[in-house]
N, C-alpha and C positions, 0 to 999 in steps of 0.2 A: 501484414499478418493479422488475422482475426483474433481479437481478445475476447474474453468472456464478458457477457453483458451482465447487468445488475441482477437479472432474473435467473441466470444460469448457475449451476453448481460446478465446482471443480470436477465432479464426476458426472457432469451432464453428457448428453449425447453429442459427440463431435460431428462436424460436417464433412470432414475428409481425413485422409490418413495422417496428414501433418498435425491437425488438431487432435486426432486420436492419440498420437504419440505424446503431444504436450499434456493432454489430460492425464494420461497414464504416468508420465514423468512427475507431474504435480502431485499425484496421489502417492507416488513412491517417496518423494522428498518429504511430504507432509507426514508420512507414516514411519519412515526409516532414516530420514536425514539424507544429506547429499552423499555422505560416505557409504550409506547403505543402498544407494540407488544403483541397480545393475541394468545395463542396456538390454541384456537378454530378457530380464523380467519385464522391463518396460515394453519391449516389442511384443512379448507374449500377451501382456495385459491389453495392448492396443490392437492386437490381432493382425500384426504386420511382421515382416521379416526384419532381422537385425540390419541387413544391408540397406533396407529402406530407411531405417533410422539414420544411418550414415549418409544416405543420399540427401535427406532433408537438412541434416544438422552438422555433417562432416565429422564430428567428434563428440565425445562425452562432454567436454567443456562447452562446446558449441550448443549442445542441448540444454545445459544448465543456464547459459546466457539467455537462450530463448525462453526458458521457464520464467526467468526473472522478468522479461518483457511481457510475457503472457499474463503473469500475476499482476504486474504493475498496471496493465490495461484494465484489469478487473477491480482495482482498488476502490473501496467505497468513496474515496475523495474524488473519483472521476465524475461523480454526479455534479460537481461544481461547474462542469462545462455547460450545464444547463440548469440554472437555478430553479428550484421548485416554485410553482406559482404561489404568490402571497407571502413568500419568505423575503426578509431583508437579507443582504449579503452576509451580515453577521450570523443570522440564524441559519442560513444555508451552510456556512463554514462550520459552525458549531455542530450541526447535525452530521456533517461529513466526517469531521475529525473524531467525534465520539463514536461513530459507527465503525471506525477502524479497530475498535476493541469490543469484541462481541463473542460469546460462546457459540454462536451459530456456526455449524461446521465449516461452511464455505469461508467465512471470515477468519475463523481460527486456523484453518489449514493454510490460508494465504499468509497469515502472520507468521506461522511456523516456517514457511518457505522463505519469507523475507528475512527472518532471523538467520536461517541456515546460509542463505546467500551472503549476507553481511559478514558472517563468521568466515566463510570460505574465501571471500574477496581479499582477506589479509594475505593469503598465500598465492593468489592468482591475479596477476596484473591485468589480463584481458577482462576478467570478470569485474575487477575493480573499475575499469574504464566504463563498462556497461552500467555498473551500479551508479557511477557518477552521473551518467546520462539520465538514468531513470530518476535519480534524486533531484537533478536540476529541473526536470519536467514537473515533478511533484511540487517542488519549492515555487516554481513559476506559477503553477496553478493556484496555490494558496495565496501567493503575493497578489495575483490578479483579483482574487476574491476580496482580499483586504482593501485593495484600491477601489473596488466597487462599493465596499462598505463605507469608505471615506466619502465617496460620491453620493451615496444615498443617506448619509448621516448616521448610519448604525455603528460606525467605527470612529474612534478618536482620530481627528484629522492630523494630530502631531505624530502619529505612528509612522515609522519607516516600514513600508510593506515588505521589502526584501529581508530586512533584519528580523522582523516579527515572524515571517514565514519560516525562516531557518530555525528560529527558537521553538516555534510550535511543532514543526515536524520532528525536531530532535526530542522534544518532550514526549510526543506520541511514540516514537521509536523506543525510548527508554521505558515508558510505562508498559508498552507491549512486551518488552523483554521481561519485566518483573511479573506481569500477569501470566505469561506463558511459563515462567519459571516457578510459579506457585507462591510467590512472596507477596502478591497483591491481588485482592479480590476484584473481579471484573467490574462490579458496580462502583467500588472505590476508585478504580482507575478512570472510569468514565466521569465520575464527579470531579476528579482532579483535572481532567482535560477541560471541563466546563469552567472550573475555577480559574485555570490558567488563561483561558480565553477572556474571561471578564477582566482579569488583572491587566492583560496585555493590550486589549483592544477596545473595551467598552468606553464610550465617551465619558469624559470627566464632567461631573456636575460641580456647580459652584460650591456646594457643601463639602465636596471632596478635597478642596484646596486646604493647605495648611497655612495658617496666618502666623 
């Protein structure tokens, strides 16, 4: 399945009917929540018939699971798969995680969808299974970046990559929820991500030790 690229919007021009349905479903969830998403409205927005929605996704829950995969493939952290030139692994990870919190519409919509899926997974075992899979992939990507940072000297070599990755993505999830809920300003949330990264990953200097 094709995911959105970094340069595409959630409301970008899809390449085929399947993508058209996914883009319309993403917009519906971002604007109305999962409970407010109606297949008839999604089909109308996508310019397709309701039977075609069922053909591609089998059911409403199937479409929601596909939306989760679609948004996950477009997450800002996906840039970690190809580190920007001139960046250390630490700098690339910092940029990727901070970019998960942004008032830019594409990022905000994706965060809303992610939060909606997390809430709905409490009551949907199949969605919960898909959410675990996406979370494992995200955690593995962050852990790999941390391992690269240990190798290039930008991350403290005593850090456990798997544990640090779980802690960092949990932090980002929590800060996203507070930001979207209006209890935390976006810039404050981004500064907290940067501070957490420094505390968790930055190499310790001799002057940092406690005698």
